[in-house]
N, C-alpha and C positions, 0 to 999 in steps of 0.2 A: 504493500499499500504506500503510495507516495503521498506525503503531506505537503500542503501549501506553505508557503514562508509565513503566513500569519498565525498557522496553526503550530509550526515549529517554535514561533516566538512565544506563543502562550505556553507551550510545554516548558520551554526554558525559564520562562517568568515562575511557573508554578514550581518547579524544581528549587530554584532560588527561595522562594517563599517557604517551602516545607523545609529546605535546609535551615534557614533561620527559626522557624518554629522548634525544630528538633534540638538546637542550641539553647533556647531559652526555656523550654518547658519540660522537665523530667525526662531527659533523652533515655534514661535507663528503663523507662516504663512504658513509653510510646514512641513508634517510629512513623512519621509520616513520610509519604514517597508518592510518586507517579507511577502508574503501570500503563502499558499500553495494550493489554489484551486480557480477557478473562481467565485464562490459563495461569498467568502470571500473578494475577490477584489471588487465586485459589492456593498458590505456592506460598504466597506470603501469609495468608491467614491460617493455613494449616501448619506452618512453619517452624 
C-alpha cells in the first residue's frame, strides 16, 4: 500500500506525539505507539 505524503506526515507526527507521551507518563506501565495493520496491533496486545 502506497501512502500519500500527507498520510506519511500524519504518521510521523503521531510517532513524535506518542514518544513524548511515553517519556512523560509512566513509561514502565503504558506504551503508546502507532501500528499500520491489525496483525501488528494484536501482536502488541498479546505481547
